[in-house]
C-alpha distance (Angstrom), angle and dihedral (degrees) to the residues before:
residue distance angle dihedral
X1 . . .
X2 3.80 . .
X3 3.82 111.6 .
X4 3.79 116.4 -113.2
X5 3.81 115.1 -119.2
X6 3.80 114.2 -152.7
X7 3.79 142.0 154.4
X8 3.79 112.5 -83.4
X9 3.78 120.4 -103.8
X10 3.80 117.4 -145.2
X11 3.81 90.4 -120.8
X12 3.83 89.5 60.9
X13 3.80 97.4 53.6
X14 3.83 98.4 100.5
X15 3.81 93.0 51.7
X16 3.81 91.7 42.2
X17 3.81 93.2 49.9
X18 3.80 92.3 45.5
X19 3.81 87.5 56.1
X20 3.79 88.8 54.6
X21 3.83 92.4 47.8
X22 3.81 91.5 51.1
X23 3.81 91.4 50.6
X24 3.80 88.9 54.4
X25 3.79 94.6 51.1
X26 3.78 105.5 -66.7
X27 3.80 98.3 -97.2
X28 3.79 109.8 138.4
X29 3.77 116.5 -127.5
X30 3.77 121.2 -125.1
X31 3.80 118.9 -87.7
X32 3.82 88.5 -110.2
X33 3.82 92.2 55.6
X34 3.79 93.8 45.3
X35 3.79 92.8 48.1
X36 3.81 92.3 52.4
X37 3.81 95.1 47.5
X38 3.80 90.4 45.6
X39 3.79 89.8 54.7
X40 3.82 92.3 46.4
X41 3.80 95.5 47.9
X42 3.80 113.0 112.5
X43 3.78 100.7 -148.9
X44 3.79 95.8 -164.3
X45 3.82 88.0 57.0
X46 3.81 96.4 44.7
X47 3.80 123.5 93.8
X48 3.77 130.5 -161.6
X49 3.80 127.0 -167.4
X50 3.80 111.6 -146.2
X51 3.80 128.9 -164.0
X52 3.76 97.9 -166.3
X53 3.80 105.0 -54.9
X54 3.82 93.3 -20.2
X55 3.80 120.8 97.9
X56 3.82 107.3 -136.9
X57 3.81 103.1 165.4
X58 3.79 140.6 29.5
X59 3.78 138.7 -169.7
X60 3.77 132.6 164.2
X61 3.78 142.8 172.3
X62 3.78 135.8 -150.7
X63 3.80 123.0 -147.9
X64 3.79 99.7 -118.3
X65 3.78 135.7 175.3
X66 3.81 110.1 -142.7
X67 3.80 125.1 -163.8
X68 3.82 112.3 -125.0
X69 3.83 129.4 -167.9
X70 3.78 109.6 -64.3
X71 3.81 93.5 34.9
X72 3.80 99.7 -87.1
X73 3.79 116.3 141.9
X74 3.80 114.4 -133.1
X75 3.82 127.1 -164.8
X76 3.80 109.6 -116.1
X77 3.77 139.7 171.3
X78 3.80 111.3 -113.7
X79 3.80 100.6 -149.8
X80 3.79 111.0 -148.5
X81 3.81 147.8 151.1
X82 3.81 94.1 39.2
X83 3.79 116.8 166.5
X84 3.79 143.3 144.1
X85 3.81 121.2 -156.5
X86 3.80 113.4 -109.7
X87 3.81 88.1 -122.6
X88 3.82 91.7 60.3
X89 3.79 103.9 44.6
X90 3.81 124.2 131.7
X91 3.78 93.8 27.7
X92 3.80 96.9 105.1
X93 3.79 92.8 -103.8
X94 3.80 95.4 131.4
X95 3.80 90.2 49.8
X96 3.80 89.5 50.8
X97 3.81 91.2 51.9
X98 3.82 92.9 46.8
X99 3.81 91.5 47.0
X100 3.79 92.8 50.9
X101 3.79 92.2 44.6
X102 3.81 97.9 48.9
X103 3.78 91.4 46.1
X104 3.80 87.8 54.2
X105 3.82 92.9 47.6
X106 3.80 89.7 50.9
X107 3.80 91.9 48.6
X108 3.82 89.9 51.6
X109 3.80 90.6 55.7
X110 3.80 95.6 -117.6
X111 3.79 109.4 149.4
X112 3.82 95.8 -159.8
X113 3.77 139.5 45.5
X114 3.81 119.1 -167.1
X115 3.79 135.5 -177.3
X116 3.78 145.8 164.3
X117 3.78 112.7 -122.8
X118 3.78 129.1 -137.6
X119 3.82 85.8 -162.7
X120 3.82 113.3 19.2
X121 3.81 93.7 -157.1
X122 3.80 91.8 66.8
X123 3.77 101.6 68.9
X124 3.80 104.1 44.1
X125 3.77 91.6 85.7
X126 3.80 89.2 60.5
X127 3.81 93.2 53.1
X128 3.82 100.5 -95.6
X129 3.79 120.9 136.9
X130 3.79 135.3 -177.0
X131 3.79 102.9 -90.0
X132 3.82 100.7 171.2
X133 3.77 136.4 25.9
X134 3.79 129.3 -145.6
X135 3.79 126.5 -141.8
X136 3.79 119.2 -142.2
X137 3.82 119.2 -159.0
X138 3.80 132.5 -171.1
X139 3.79 103.6 -175.5
X140 3.81 117.7 -160.0
X141 3.78 96.8 -143.7
X142 3.80 93.4 -171.9
X143 3.79 89.5 65.9
X144 3.80 103.1 25.6
X145 3.78 125.6 73.8
X146 3.79 126.5 -165.6
X147 3.80 116.9 -135.6
X148 3.79 114.3 -155.6
X149 3.83 130.3 -160.2
X150 3.80 121.8 -113.3
X151 3.80 89.7 -101.8
X152 3.80 88.9 71.2
X153 3.80 90.0 68.2
X154 3.79 96.7 85.3
X155 3.79 95.7 43.0
X156 3.81 115.2 114.1
X157 3.79 119.2 -156.8
X158 3.77 124.8 -156.8
X159 3.78 137.8 167.6
X160 3.80 117.5 -112.8
X161 3.79 134.2 -179.7
X162 3.82 104.7 -97.1
X163 3.80 96.6 -132.1
X164 3.80 94.2 43.0
X165 3.82 89.9 49.6
X166 3.79 93.0 45.1
X167 3.80 95.4 102.5
X168 3.82 96.2 50.7
X169 3.81 91.1 45.7
X170 3.79 89.5 50.0
X171 3.81 89.5 52.3
X172 3.81 89.9 55.8
X173 3.80 91.2 47.5
X174 3.80 90.8 50.9
X175 3.81 90.4 54.3
X176 3.80 95.1 50.4
X177 3.81 100.7 36.7
X178 3.81 97.5 89.0
X179 3.80 92.8 50.6
X180 3.78 94.0 78.6
X181 3.84 130.1 43.1
X182 3.78 115.8 -123.7
X183 3.78 95.8 36.9
X184 3.79 118.3 124.8
X185 3.77 120.6 -125.7
X186 3.80 110.4 -138.0
X187 3.77 111.3 -142.0
X188 3.85 115.0 -139.8
X189 3.77 110.8 -96.8
X190 3.81 93.4 12.5
X191 3.79 93.5 118.5
X192 3.80 93.6 -122.7
X193 3.79 89.9 107.1
X194 3.82 85.6 73.5
X195 3.81 94.6 61.8
X196 3.85 97.6 74.9
X197 3.81 88.4 49.3
X198 3.81 95.5 51.5
X199 3.80 105.0 125.7
X200 3.79 105.7 179.3
X201 3.83 121.3 145.1
X202 3.80 88.7 -102.5
X203 3.79 91.9 57.8
X204 3.81 92.1 48.0
X205 3.84 94.1 58.3
X206 3.78 90.1 -154.6
X207 3.77 93.8 -44.8
X208 3.78 135.2 114.9
X209 3.78 125.8 -71.6
X210 3.78 111.3 -75.1
X211 3.81 113.6 -69.2
X212 3.80 127.3 -161.6
X213 3.80 131.1 -160.4
X214 3.80 121.2 -170.5
X215 3.81 124.9 -152.0
X216 3.80 112.6 -145.5
X217 3.76 134.5 -174.7
X218 3.81 120.1 -171.4
X219 3.79 88.9 -14.5
X220 3.82 94.9 -53.2
X221 3.81 121.4 116.6
X222 3.81 105.7 -121.9
X223 3.79 100.4 166.8
X224 3.78 147.3 -2.8
X225 3.78 143.3 -160.3
X226 3.81 125.9 -156.3
X227 3.78 119.1 -165.0
X228 3.79 149.9 143.4
X229 3.81 123.7 -117.9
X230 3.80 111.9 -141.1
X231 3.83 107.4 -167.2
X232 3.78 121.1 -156.1
X233 3.80 137.7 159.2
X234 3.77 137.5 -159.0
X235 3.81 131.0 -176.0
X236 3.80 91.1 -78.7
X237 3.79 95.8 52.9
X238 3.84 140.9 -92.9
X239 3.80 118.6 -0.4
X240 3.81 101.5 172.5
X241 3.80 124.3 161.6
X242 3.79 130.7 -142.5
X243 3.81 110.1 -142.8
X244 3.80 106.3 -156.8
X245 3.81 115.7 -147.4
X246 3.81 99.5 178.1
X247 3.78 141.6 -23.7
X248 3.79 128.7 -170.1
X249 3.79 132.4 167.9
X250 3.78 137.7 176.9
X251 3.80 97.1 -137.4
X252 3.82 140.6 19.5
X253 3.81 94.7 -103.9
X254 3.80 94.7 56.0
X255 3.79 90.6 41.8
X256 3.80 93.4 53.2
X257 3.81 93.3 43.3
X258 3.80 90.6 56.3
X259 3.80 93.3 49.7
X260 3.81 91.9 48.0
X261 3.79 89.6 50.5
X262 3.82 92.5 51.8
X263 3.80 92.3 48.7
X264 3.81 93.7 50.2
X265 3.81 102.1 47.9
X266 3.79 110.6 134.5
X267 3.83 120.8 -104.0
X268 3.81 93.2 18.3
X269 3.78 131.2 107.5
X270 3.80 103.5 -176.8
X271 3.78 145.1 34.0
X272 3.80 117.9 -149.3
X273 3.81 119.8 -160.5
X274 3.80 112.8 177.1
X275 3.79 101.2 -173.3
X276 3.78 124.2 30.1
X277 3.83 133.0 140.5
X278 3.80 112.5 -82.6
X279 3.81 88.7 -123.3
X280 3.81 93.3 46.1
X281 3.84 107.6 157.9
X282 3.81 91.1 -133.9
X283 3.80 86.0 83.4
X284 3.81 87.4 69.3
X285 3.80 94.1 47.1
X286 3.81 98.9 54.9
X287 3.78 121.3 87.2
X288 3.82 95.9 -138.7
X289 3.80 120.2 25.2
X290 3.81 91.0 -173.0
X291 3.80 89.1 65.4
X292 3.81 89.5 56.5
X293 3.82 95.1 68.8
X294 3.79 93.2 -140.3
X295 3.80 117.5 -160.3
X296 3.80 132.2 173.9
X297 3.80 129.7 -147.4
X298 3.78 138.0 164.1
X299 3.79 119.5 -73.9
X300 3.80 125.2 172.7
X301 3.81 118.5 15.2
X302 3.80 113.7 -148.5
X303 3.80 131.6 -154.2
X304 3.81 123.0 -175.9
X305 3.81 105.5 -139.8
X306 3.80 94.3 175.6
X307 3.81 108.8 27.9
X308 3.79 96.0 -169.0
X309 3.80 96.5 47.6
X310 3.80 93.7 42.9
X311 3.80 95.8 49.9
X312 3.79 91.5 44.9
X313 3.83 92.8 51.5
X314 3.80 97.9 62.6
X315 3.80 132.4 67.0
X316 3.80 126.0 -120.2
X317 3.78 131.8 -136.1
X318 3.81 95.3 -133.5
X319 3.81 139.0 16.2
X320 3.78 110.9 -77.3
X321 3.78 140.5 -173.2
X322 3.79 111.0 172.6
X323 3.80 137.5 147.0
X324 3.80 113.5 -139.6
X325 3.80 122.8 -158.0
X326 3.80 101.3 -151.7
X327 3.81 125.6 -164.4
X328 3.80 118.6 -159.6
X329 3.79 117.6 162.5
X330 3.82 96.4 173.8
X331 3.82 97.1 47.4
X332 3.81 102.0 28.8
X333 3.81 93.5 179.6
X334 3.81 86.3 78.0
X335 3.80 96.1 53.4
X336 3.78 120.4 107.9
X337 3.79 139.3 45.8
X338 3.78 123.5 -30.8
X339 3.80 126.3 -175.0
X340 3.80 110.9 -145.5
X341 3.79 116.9 -167.2
X342 3.77 126.7 176.4
X343 3.77 137.5 165.9
X344 3.78 121.8 -163.5
X345 3.80 109.1 -93.6
X346 3.80 93.0 2.1
X347 3.78 137.1 94.2
X348 3.79 121.4 -64.8
X349 3.81 121.9 -136.5
X350 3.80 127.5 -164.6
X351 3.78 118.0 174.7
X352 3.77 143.1 148.0
X353 3.79 117.3 -80.0
X354 3.78 141.3 176.2
X355 3.81 92.4 -149.9
X356 3.79 120.4 120.1
X357 3.81 114.0 -80.7
X358 3.81 122.1 -109.6
X359 3.82 97.3 -169.6
X360 3.81 131.7 21.3
X361 3.80 120.5 -154.2
X362 3.78 141.7 133.2
X363 3.79 128.6 -105.5
X364 3.81 87.1 -102.7
X365 3.80 92.1 65.5
X366 3.80 90.2 46.9
X367 3.81 88.5 54.5
X368 3.80 91.4 51.5
X369 3.81 92.4 50.9
X370 3.80 99.4 34.1
X371 3.82 99.2 92.3
X372 3.80 93.5 33.8
X373 3.80 95.4 -102.5
X374 3.82 95.7 122.9
X375 3.78 127.8 26.4
X376 3.77 123.0 -126.1
X377 3.81 86.3 -131.3
X378 3.80 90.7 59.6
X379 3.80 91.8 46.7
X380 3.80 89.8 49.8
X381 3.80 88.9 52.6
X382 3.80 87.0 59.7
X383 3.81 90.7 51.1
X384 3.80 93.3 -108.8
X385 3.83 97.9 114.4
X386 3.81 122.3 46.5
X387 3.77 121.9 -154.5
X388 3.81 111.7 -140.7
X389 3.82 97.7 172.1
X390 3.77 120.9 45.2
X391 3.80 112.5 -108.3
X392 3.81 94.9 13.6
X393 3.79 93.9 105.8
X394 3.80 95.5 55.0
X395 3.80 91.8 45.0
X396 3.79 94.3 50.2
X397 3.80 94.8 41.1
X398 3.80 91.1 55.1
X399 3.79 93.5 44.9
X400 3.81 93.6 50.2
X401 3.83 91.4 58.8
X402 3.79 119.9 112.0
X403 3.82 105.5 -156.8
X404 3.81 92.1 -125.7
X405 3.79 129.5 46.3
X406 3.80 113.3 -95.2
X407 3.78 115.3 -118.6
X408 3.79 141.6 -176.0
X409 3.82 107.2 -142.5
X410 3.83 97.2 -160.4
X411 3.76 140.6 7.9
X412 3.76 129.8 -110.6
């Protein structure tokens, strides 16, 4: 019997979420985690697949606002909580869920869908591509020193209770969010302000309760760092680790002062940051990047649901007039030729055309390049973009840049 896919009812959430937990290993989340995700669930955007009374598949979406190159904030579906029971694999159930979900996103008028992937290979066949990367650092603070600019001299640091300082930290985040593509703007009252303050045992990873340090200049909060301190000792002495949750600052001095503070906390020998921008300036503050054990992995996966609207919503680094031949088997309304024109500082236009194509690519390549995380030139080097007019590739690759690396600051 084919499972029935239907919109989730609030009374079904516990069973639905337990299905998701089992698909991800069967370890129950803490009550704090479950309560937050229950509150954040948008029931009208959540799907359950039911085999009789048994839930065998899940998929959900959050109504996000994603920063795109140029600083505009674009409505997007944050795809989440996707699972298929191990007993019901290879029956096309995931495809059914993705089909239903993308049709709904398109009907809502959202030009983008985004997700973080447990297994990146899964979502390419539905048109998603890696749109941002994340830098992981493990800084050996016994051997690495942080050099700060002169502007750090008048920065005052002080501890603050994380929840009590939540509003001032959120104000800093709101001021920096449009600086970098891929970041998610948190609407007031949306509940997402609670996520950085979640302090369950899972989030602590064996460390202390969440700690918060504010950076102030002339009495104004200009930055913050939230972290856990994980103490440990061996026969030679203390070997504690600082587990960084998030760090934001309004200016280079405050930013550097916070990093220096983290790297000089007593009784610790390392700072671990699992998700930072790949162009994070801390790489230019440390004395020895080799001792920071830098690694890169995928971050936000991007899917253009409405090619014309998505390409028209962002800004471009250089003037551009290019015709794109776009292939999209899963969302055929995107397929065909699109003329994209842009002038620096002026309006962007992307519309259907019958003119000859300059570049040929699929919607997957557009997703990879959309936020500026991959260049069209690099994708062409892998045989994934074809140049049909001489010079078009270089022009478009330059224009699609973003100036800074796109980055997703937290998962969902």
